[in-house]
Every structure is written in C-alpha cells, then in structure tokens.
Wavefront OBJ file of the C-alpha trace (Angstrom):
o trace
v 1.873 5.734 -3.483
v 1.636 2.158 -4.448
v -0.189 0.165 -1.630
v -0.424 -3.828 -1.096
v -4.366 -3.274 0.006
v -6.565 -0.366 1.214
v -5.884 -0.718 4.853
v -9.320 1.440 5.750
v -11.417 -1.198 3.511
v -10.083 -4.164 5.436
v -13.033 -6.040 7.321
v -12.130 -6.915 10.878
v -12.263 -9.708 12.699
v -15.899 -9.941 14.720
v -16.245 -9.137 18.477
v -13.074 -6.434 18.668
v -13.238 -3.664 21.224
v -12.516 0.086 20.134
v -8.771 -0.210 21.322
v -8.724 -3.585 19.556
v -9.835 -2.300 16.203
v -7.949 0.859 16.568
v -4.696 -1.291 17.077
v -5.819 -3.643 13.888
v -6.196 -0.744 11.922
v -2.497 0.660 12.712
v -1.011 -2.867 11.792
v -2.919 -2.874 8.539
v -2.119 0.518 7.679
v 1.671 0.163 7.850
v 1.394 -3.425 6.080
v -0.473 -1.667 3.289
v 2.602 0.711 2.759
v 5.444 -1.606 3.724
v 7.767 -1.786 1.017
v 8.837 -5.183 1.560
v 5.441 -6.728 1.395
v 4.709 -4.514 -1.555
v 7.705 -6.036 -3.523
v 6.818 -9.781 -2.568
v 4.548 -11.636 -4.857
v 3.606 -13.283 -1.514
v 2.844 -10.059 0.195
v -0.781 -10.624 0.976
v 0.044 -14.263 2.267
v 2.809 -12.824 4.316
v 0.529 -9.990 5.763
v -2.281 -12.397 6.401
v 0.190 -14.614 8.369
v 1.410 -11.462 10.303
v -2.059 -10.375 11.335
v -3.119 -14.068 12.513
v 0.061 -13.876 14.512
v -0.713 -10.480 15.892
v -4.387 -11.541 16.839
v -3.022 -14.721 18.461
v -0.052 -13.237 20.350
v -2.070 -10.515 21.793
v -5.084 -12.405 22.448
v -7.240 -10.148 20.043
v -5.908 -7.194 21.532
v -3.869 -5.869 18.341
v -1.589 -3.994 20.750
v 1.887 -4.639 21.751
v 1.837 -6.799 24.993
v 4.185 -7.901 28.030
v 4.497 -11.437 28.436
v 2.566 -12.758 31.510
v 4.602 -13.478 34.245
v 7.408 -11.021 32.805
v 9.709 -14.172 32.256
v 9.555 -15.492 35.473
v 11.033 -19.155 35.884
v 12.525 -18.786 32.232
v 16.262 -18.512 31.725
v 15.892 -15.443 30.151
v 13.806 -13.779 32.923
v 16.803 -12.671 34.826
v 17.695 -9.081 36.017
v 20.743 -7.576 34.142
v 22.773 -4.603 34.508
v 22.986 -2.645 31.415
v 25.117 0.655 31.021
v 23.568 3.811 30.199
v 25.132 5.273 26.874
v 25.120 8.639 25.084
v 21.947 7.075 23.171
v 20.159 6.197 25.993
v 17.508 8.447 27.080
v 19.168 10.031 30.301
v 15.807 11.110 31.967
v 14.575 7.363 31.824
v 17.909 6.024 33.176
v 18.328 8.760 35.961
v 14.599 7.861 37.038
v 15.213 4.450 37.477
v 18.430 4.816 39.525
v 18.218 8.002 41.077
v 21.729 9.055 39.609
v 23.168 10.877 36.892
v 22.573 8.984 33.699
v 26.544 9.512 32.652
v 28.258 6.350 33.740
v 25.149 5.057 35.379
v 23.271 1.585 34.840
v 19.915 0.541 34.855
v 18.826 -3.070 35.435
v 16.731 -4.868 32.406
v 14.625 -8.116 32.288
v 14.444 -9.488 28.534
v 11.081 -11.403 28.776
v 8.674 -11.211 25.860
v 7.300 -7.842 24.575
v 5.870 -6.545 21.233
v 3.309 -8.064 18.884
v 5.715 -11.085 18.695
v 7.109 -11.811 22.015
v 10.914 -10.791 21.885
v 12.950 -12.488 24.279
v 16.633 -12.921 25.653
v 19.035 -9.821 25.568
v 20.989 -10.998 22.641
v 17.896 -10.790 20.549
v 17.043 -7.179 21.618
v 20.647 -6.373 20.459
v 20.467 -7.963 17.264
v 17.178 -6.755 16.470
v 18.026 -3.192 17.524
v 21.213 -3.242 15.368
v 19.269 -4.770 12.144
v 16.484 -1.747 12.930
v 19.156 0.779 13.046
v 18.781 1.714 16.547
v 22.269 0.778 17.526
v 22.022 -0.402 21.405
v 18.894 1.413 22.262
v 16.434 -1.140 22.081
v 18.668 -3.491 24.062
v 19.332 -0.836 26.753
v 15.638 0.197 26.721
v 13.778 -2.899 26.278
v 10.134 -1.307 26.740
v 10.902 0.173 23.478
v 9.468 -3.015 21.912
v 5.901 -2.126 23.341
v 5.840 1.266 21.272
v 3.786 0.074 18.012
v 5.885 1.322 15.426
v 9.132 -0.369 17.092
v 6.872 -3.773 17.512
v 5.914 -3.741 14.024
v 9.563 -3.112 12.700
v 10.630 -6.180 14.889
v 7.943 -8.263 13.859
v 8.134 -7.721 10.124
v 12.058 -7.834 10.110
v 11.858 -10.788 12.289
v 9.370 -13.057 10.280
v 10.611 -11.741 6.815
v 14.330 -12.342 7.343
v 14.357 -15.462 9.626
v 15.797 -13.416 12.645
v 13.448 -15.162 15.226
v 14.244 -18.890 14.506
v 16.088 -18.877 11.276
v 12.861 -19.831 9.171
v 10.973 -16.881 7.226
v 7.975 -16.509 6.066
v 9.159 -17.036 2.046
v 10.129 -20.731 3.129
v 6.509 -21.478 3.587
v 4.560 -18.726 1.940
v 5.885 -18.123 -1.540
v 6.900 -19.722 -4.954
v 3.659 -21.669 -5.024
v 3.860 -22.853 -1.520
v 1.015 -21.597 1.073
v 1.512 -23.859 4.574
v 0.188 -21.595 7.156
v 0.364 -24.497 9.650
v 4.321 -24.836 9.104
v 4.595 -21.229 8.686
v 4.570 -21.041 12.850
v 8.297 -22.266 12.653
v 9.253 -18.624 11.744
v 8.042 -17.711 15.399
v 7.670 -20.699 17.700
v 8.057 -24.460 16.631
v 4.551 -25.559 16.024
v 2.680 -24.201 19.150
v -0.984 -23.191 18.201
v -0.023 -23.756 14.562
v -3.255 -25.046 13.330
v -5.319 -22.288 15.346
v -3.006 -19.697 13.761
v -3.586 -20.984 10.356
v -6.994 -20.840 10.732
v -6.768 -17.243 11.521
v -4.481 -16.564 8.696
v -6.779 -18.132 6.084
v -9.568 -15.562 7.301
v -7.327 -12.699 7.093
v -6.031 -13.480 3.530
v -9.508 -13.460 2.388
v -10.140 -9.954 4.092
v -7.161 -8.608 2.677
v -7.800 -9.815 -0.902
v -11.176 -8.407 -0.676
v -9.483 -4.859 -0.216
v -6.545 -4.982 -2.612
v -5.839 -1.976 -4.307
v -6.812 -1.688 -8.058
v -3.228 -1.178 -9.154
v -2.213 -4.424 -7.241
v -5.124 -6.205 -8.909
v -4.086 -5.298 -12.259
v -0.501 -6.035 -11.603
l 1 2 3 4 5 6 7 8 9 10 11 12 13 14 15 16 17 18 19 20 21 22 23 24 25 26 27 28 29 30 31 32 33 34 35 36 37 38 39 40 41 42 43 44 45 46 47 48 49 50 51 52 53 54 55 56 57 58 59 60 61 62 63 64 65 66 67 68 69 70 71 72 73 74 75 76 77 78 79 80 81 82 83 84 85 86 87 88 89 90 91 92 93 94 95 96 97 98 99 100 101 102 103 104 105 106 107 108 109 110 111 112 113 114 115 116 117 118 119 120 121 122 123 124 125 126 127 128 129 130 131 132 133 134 135 136 137 138 139 140 141 142 143 144 145 146 147 148 149 150 151 152 153 154 155 156 157 158 159 160 161 162 163 164 165 166 167 168 169 170 171 172 173 174 175 176 177 178 179 180 181 182 183 184 185 186 187 188 189 190 191 192 193 194 195 196 197 198 199 200 201 202 203 204 205 206 207 208 209 210 211 212 213 214 215 216 217
C-alpha cells in the first residue's frame, strides 16, 4: 500500500503525555494512508497544516474535544429538538428521553466538537451528508467526538473548503506555501502566526519520515 509517510517514524512534538502521543499517532496513521493526501502533490504540506491545527485546537491533547462552554452565549449554542429516525441509534434516543425511539425526539446543542470545532446544526447536517452518514451526524452530534468521524470531518472540510469556502489548496499548492493565510480555511486569521509556526515544524517532521517510494516519485 502506498503511504504518504511512515506515521510510526514521525517525531512527535515535545512534552506530550501518553494519551496525547497516542492521539497524535492515530491522526498521523490516518494521514499516512489518506488517498486524498497521497494523490495531492502538496499532501505533506496539507498534512502538516492539519496536524498544526489539531495541536492548536485541542490544546495539544490531539484528541477530539468539546468547545469550552458548549456554545453558551453563542447563536449556535441553543437547544434544538431533533426527531429520531430509523438511522438513529434507538438506545441513545430512548435513554435520553425515557421513551420509545420510534417517533421520539432528542435535544441537541450544536456547539464545537472534534479536531476542528464543528458548529451549527446546518454544518453538522452538511458534513454528515458529505461523509455518507445521512442525517446521523446531525441527529447525534456527539459522533463528531469519535476519532474516525472527527478525522473525516477535518480532512473533508479543510481539503474541500466546507468550513469557510476556503480550502488548503488555495494556500498550499502550485508553488504557494502560505501557512499564515491557510488559517482562513478554518477560522479567519485567528492565531494564524502561531499555527503557521507549528505547521512549519510538522512539515519538517513529516518530510523526515516520507516513505521511500514517495521520495523517489
């Protein structure tokens, strides 16, 4: 199997606890075999910027996290009722509401969750559809805290421009490498310089672990 780099050989950032190291290795392992990154001539740069984003957004935990405050005081931080459907995990719906799942509702708040903080009901619905999950991510937003789902949301959103309309290829490809402006893919220029510095460090670590086949190409 072709790999972008050897995820087991990538040097991790210093000062990470065991849980953070495990979380970073998971993300690196998924990136190493990600067909979209492998196919891109700028896959290493994209991976580096995503690793920097994860490091920043999760406060170096490298695990999917919930937004501090759970949306309180923000327009997306309101409670919305969502109908349970046949695709919903009935036990989850019944447990939350104390009723049969068929025809029942549950209450959700669409605050930030994941490696990249996914907010707003419409975004949960859009990303869920794009990832082949139907309504499930919108109905059960806590799924965005599962590493596989969080990774899929992040990579789709950042490579396709699903978060802000800007994608990694707008800043990192075809002779461009602007790690500062790449922050617009996620959140304007908030902490852009800090994340750019992290991305530069991650790029060096990833290039040191690039698989021989990729180097030859």
